[in-house]
ChimeraX commands (.cxc) that place a marker at each C-alpha (Angstrom):
marker #1 position 62.63,72.87,-24.98 radius 0.5
marker #1 position 61.34,71.15,-28.07 radius 0.5
marker #1 position 59.06,73.29,-30.32 radius 0.5
marker #1 position 56.59,71.26,-32.45 radius 0.5
marker #1 position 55.73,72.58,-35.89 radius 0.5
marker #1 position 52.16,74.03,-36.52 radius 0.5
marker #1 position 50.59,72.17,-39.15 radius 0.5
marker #1 position 47.86,73.62,-40.89 radius 0.5
marker #1 position 44.78,72.57,-40.06 radius 0.5
marker #1 position 42.70,70.53,-42.82 radius 0.5
marker #1 position 39.54,73.29,-42.01 radius 0.5
marker #1 position 42.26,76.04,-42.89 radius 0.5
marker #1 position 43.40,74.16,-46.12 radius 0.5
marker #1 position 39.70,73.43,-47.21 radius 0.5
marker #1 position 37.00,75.71,-46.32 radius 0.5
marker #1 position 35.90,77.80,-48.81 radius 0.5
marker #1 position 32.55,79.42,-47.62 radius 0.5
marker #1 position 29.73,76.68,-47.20 radius 0.5
marker #1 position 27.86,78.81,-49.11 radius 0.5
marker #1 position 30.14,78.96,-52.38 radius 0.5
marker #1 position 29.07,75.69,-53.23 radius 0.5
marker #1 position 28.76,71.89,-52.33 radius 0.5
marker #1 position 31.98,70.79,-50.34 radius 0.5
marker #1 position 33.22,67.66,-51.35 radius 0.5
marker #1 position 33.31,64.60,-48.71 radius 0.5
marker #1 position 36.77,65.34,-47.19 radius 0.5
marker #1 position 36.13,68.96,-46.68 radius 0.5
marker #1 position 32.67,68.25,-44.90 radius 0.5
marker #1 position 34.46,65.76,-43.01 radius 0.5
marker #1 position 37.24,68.22,-41.91 radius 0.5
marker #1 position 34.50,70.97,-41.06 radius 0.5
marker #1 position 32.50,68.48,-38.97 radius 0.5
marker #1 position 35.21,67.32,-37.03 radius 0.5
marker #1 position 36.13,70.77,-35.94 radius 0.5
marker #1 position 32.62,71.91,-35.13 radius 0.5
marker #1 position 31.86,68.54,-33.24 radius 0.5
marker #1 position 35.16,69.67,-31.05 radius 0.5
marker #1 position 33.21,73.08,-30.58 radius 0.5
marker #1 position 30.33,71.38,-29.63 radius 0.5
marker #1 position 30.91,71.17,-25.95 radius 0.5
marker #1 position 30.61,74.10,-23.82 radius 0.5
marker #1 position 33.82,73.27,-21.59 radius 0.5
marker #1 position 35.72,73.37,-25.05 radius 0.5
marker #1 position 34.13,76.72,-26.31 radius 0.5
marker #1 position 35.38,78.18,-22.72 radius 0.5
marker #1 position 38.53,76.72,-22.76 radius 0.5
marker #1 position 39.15,77.81,-26.58 radius 0.5
marker #1 position 37.98,81.55,-25.33 radius 0.5
marker #1 position 40.74,81.50,-22.12 radius 0.5
marker #1 position 43.39,80.35,-24.27 radius 0.5
marker #1 position 42.77,83.31,-26.78 radius 0.5
marker #1 position 42.12,85.63,-24.27 radius 0.5
marker #1 position 45.18,84.89,-22.81 radius 0.5
marker #1 position 48.55,86.69,-23.23 radius 0.5
marker #1 position 49.76,85.84,-26.43 radius 0.5
marker #1 position 46.74,83.65,-27.09 radius 0.5
marker #1 position 48.93,80.84,-25.03 radius 0.5
marker #1 position 47.95,79.23,-21.87 radius 0.5
marker #1 position 49.27,76.56,-19.37 radius 0.5
marker #1 position 46.98,73.77,-18.71 radius 0.5
marker #1 position 47.74,74.48,-15.18 radius 0.5
marker #1 position 45.70,77.98,-15.60 radius 0.5
marker #1 position 42.93,76.08,-17.32 radius 0.5
marker #1 position 41.38,73.93,-14.39 radius 0.5
marker #1 position 40.09,76.49,-12.00 radius 0.5
marker #1 position 38.11,78.59,-14.69 radius 0.5
marker #1 position 36.09,75.49,-15.58 radius 0.5
marker #1 position 36.25,73.99,-12.20 radius 0.5
marker #1 position 37.52,70.55,-13.76 radius 0.5
marker #1 position 40.36,68.09,-12.70 radius 0.5
marker #1 position 43.56,68.38,-14.75 radius 0.5
marker #1 position 42.84,65.07,-16.47 radius 0.5
marker #1 position 39.69,65.99,-17.53 radius 0.5
marker #1 position 40.87,69.12,-19.10 radius 0.5
marker #1 position 43.58,67.26,-20.59 radius 0.5
marker #1 position 40.78,65.29,-22.39 radius 0.5
marker #1 position 39.13,68.20,-23.52 radius 0.5
marker #1 position 42.41,69.81,-24.69 radius 0.5
marker #1 position 43.49,66.72,-26.77 radius 0.5
marker #1 position 40.09,67.01,-28.71 radius 0.5
marker #1 position 40.79,70.72,-29.55 radius 0.5
marker #1 position 44.43,69.75,-30.43 radius 0.5
marker #1 position 43.32,66.70,-32.68 radius 0.5
marker #1 position 40.68,69.17,-34.39 radius 0.5
marker #1 position 43.06,71.53,-35.15 radius 0.5
marker #1 position 42.09,74.26,-33.27 radius 0.5
marker #1 position 45.28,74.54,-30.54 radius 0.5
marker #1 position 48.52,73.70,-31.03 radius 0.5
marker #1 position 50.47,72.03,-27.61 radius 0.5
marker #1 position 53.92,72.31,-26.33 radius 0.5
marker #1 position 55.31,70.46,-23.49 radius 0.5
marker #1 position 57.74,72.75,-21.55 radius 0.5
marker #1 position 59.03,70.53,-18.45 radius 0.5
marker #1 position 56.14,68.73,-16.66 radius 0.5
marker #1 position 53.48,71.03,-18.13 radius 0.5
marker #1 position 51.73,71.59,-21.43 radius 0.5
marker #1 position 50.77,74.83,-23.14 radius 0.5
marker #1 position 48.58,75.07,-25.58 radius 0.5
marker #1 position 47.74,77.88,-28.02 radius 0.5
marker #1 position 45.75,79.13,-30.82 radius 0.5
marker #1 position 46.66,77.58,-34.60 radius 0.5
marker #1 position 47.31,80.81,-36.24 radius 0.5
marker #1 position 44.58,81.50,-38.88 radius 0.5
marker #1 position 42.41,78.80,-37.72 radius 0.5
marker #1 position 39.57,80.71,-36.22 radius 0.5
marker #1 position 39.52,83.35,-39.45 radius 0.5
marker #1 position 39.18,80.22,-41.64 radius 0.5
marker #1 position 36.24,78.70,-39.44 radius 0.5
marker #1 position 34.56,82.08,-39.68 radius 0.5
marker #1 position 35.12,82.61,-43.36 radius 0.5
marker #1 position 33.73,79.01,-43.86 radius 0.5
marker #1 position 30.47,80.11,-42.59 radius 0.5
marker #1 position 30.63,83.52,-44.45 radius 0.5
marker #1 position 28.55,84.06,-47.38 radius 0.5
marker #1 position 30.60,85.55,-50.62 radius 0.5
marker #1 position 30.52,89.25,-51.28 radius 0.5
marker link #1:1,2 radius 0.2
marker link #1:2,3 radius 0.2
marker link #1:3,4 radius 0.2
marker link #1:4,5 radius 0.2
marker link #1:5,6 radius 0.2
marker link #1:6,7 radius 0.2
marker link #1:7,8 radius 0.2
marker link #1:8,9 radius 0.2
marker link #1:9,10 radius 0.2
marker link #1:10,11 radius 0.2
marker link #1:11,12 radius 0.2
marker link #1:12,13 radius 0.2
marker link #1:13,14 radius 0.2
marker link #1:14,15 radius 0.2
marker link #1:15,16 radius 0.2
marker link #1:16,17 radius 0.2
marker link #1:17,18 radius 0.2
marker link #1:18,19 radius 0.2
marker link #1:19,20 radius 0.2
marker link #1:20,21 radius 0.2
marker link #1:21,22 radius 0.2
marker link #1:22,23 radius 0.2
marker link #1:23,24 radius 0.2
marker link #1:24,25 radius 0.2
marker link #1:25,26 radius 0.2
marker link #1:26,27 radius 0.2
marker link #1:27,28 radius 0.2
marker link #1:28,29 radius 0.2
marker link #1:29,30 radius 0.2
marker link #1:30,31 radius 0.2
marker link #1:31,32 radius 0.2
marker link #1:32,33 radius 0.2
marker link #1:33,34 radius 0.2
marker link #1:34,35 radius 0.2
marker link #1:35,36 radius 0.2
marker link #1:36,37 radius 0.2
marker link #1:37,38 radius 0.2
marker link #1:38,39 radius 0.2
marker link #1:39,40 radius 0.2
marker link #1:40,41 radius 0.2
marker link #1:41,42 radius 0.2
marker link #1:42,43 radius 0.2
marker link #1:43,44 radius 0.2
marker link #1:44,45 radius 0.2
marker link #1:45,46 radius 0.2
marker link #1:46,47 radius 0.2
marker link #1:47,48 radius 0.2
marker link #1:48,49 radius 0.2
marker link #1:49,50 radius 0.2
marker link #1:50,51 radius 0.2
marker link #1:51,52 radius 0.2
marker link #1:52,53 radius 0.2
marker link #1:53,54 radius 0.2
marker link #1:54,55 radius 0.2
marker link #1:55,56 radius 0.2
marker link #1:56,57 radius 0.2
marker link #1:57,58 radius 0.2
marker link #1:58,59 radius 0.2
marker link #1:59,60 radius 0.2
marker link #1:60,61 radius 0.2
marker link #1:61,62 radius 0.2
marker link #1:62,63 radius 0.2
marker link #1:63,64 radius 0.2
marker link #1:64,65 radius 0.2
marker link #1:65,66 radius 0.2
marker link #1:66,67 radius 0.2
marker link #1:67,68 radius 0.2
marker link #1:68,69 radius 0.2
marker link #1:69,70 radius 0.2
marker link #1:70,71 radius 0.2
marker link #1:71,72 radius 0.2
marker link #1:72,73 radius 0.2
marker link #1:73,74 radius 0.2
marker link #1:74,75 radius 0.2
marker link #1:75,76 radius 0.2
marker link #1:76,77 radius 0.2
marker link #1:77,78 radius 0.2
marker link #1:78,79 radius 0.2
marker link #1:79,80 radius 0.2
marker link #1:80,81 radius 0.2
marker link #1:81,82 radius 0.2
marker link #1:82,83 radius 0.2
marker link #1:83,84 radius 0.2
marker link #1:84,85 radius 0.2
marker link #1:85,86 radius 0.2
marker link #1:86,87 radius 0.2
marker link #1:87,88 radius 0.2
marker link #1:88,89 radius 0.2
marker link #1:89,90 radius 0.2
marker link #1:90,91 radius 0.2
marker link #1:91,92 radius 0.2
marker link #1:92,93 radius 0.2
marker link #1:93,94 radius 0.2
marker link #1:94,95 radius 0.2
marker link #1:95,96 radius 0.2
marker link #1:96,97 radius 0.2
marker link #1:97,98 radius 0.2
marker link #1:98,99 radius 0.2
marker link #1:99,100 radius 0.2
marker link #1:100,101 radius 0.2
marker link #1:101,102 radius 0.2
marker link #1:102,103 radius 0.2
marker link #1:103,104 radius 0.2
marker link #1:104,105 radius 0.2
marker link #1:105,106 radius 0.2
marker link #1:106,107 radius 0.2
marker link #1:107,108 radius 0.2
marker link #1:108,109 radius 0.2
marker link #1:109,110 radius 0.2
marker link #1:110,111 radius 0.2
marker link #1:111,112 radius 0.2
marker link #1:112,113 radius 0.2
marker link #1:113,114 radius 0.2
marker link #1:114,115 radius 0.2
marker link #1:115,116 radius 0.2
view
C-alpha cells in the first residue's frame, strides 16, 4: 500500500478572511477554485458523505449508491474535489479511498468569517 502525502491546499495556505482585506489574485483564484468545486450539489453531498464516514474516509465503491450515479461519474466528481484540495485520494488495490484534507473545511469557514 502506497500512502500519498497530503499536501496543504492552496486555501489552507492563503486564506485570511475575505473581510480582513482585499485578496490578491492568487488568493482569489485559490478560493474560487474550491468554491467552484463545491458549486455542484452532488459534490457537496459526496463531501458530506465522506465527512460523516468513520475516520472521514470512504471508498469510491461506497459513494455511488447514495448519489445514484455510476462509478465513472462519481470518480469524475471526486477528481474535481481532489484537484480543489478538499479531499485526498489513496489507491488500495483496485479501489480508491478518499478522505477529507485535514484543516481544509476549517480554513474555508475561516475565509468567510469576519475577524473578531
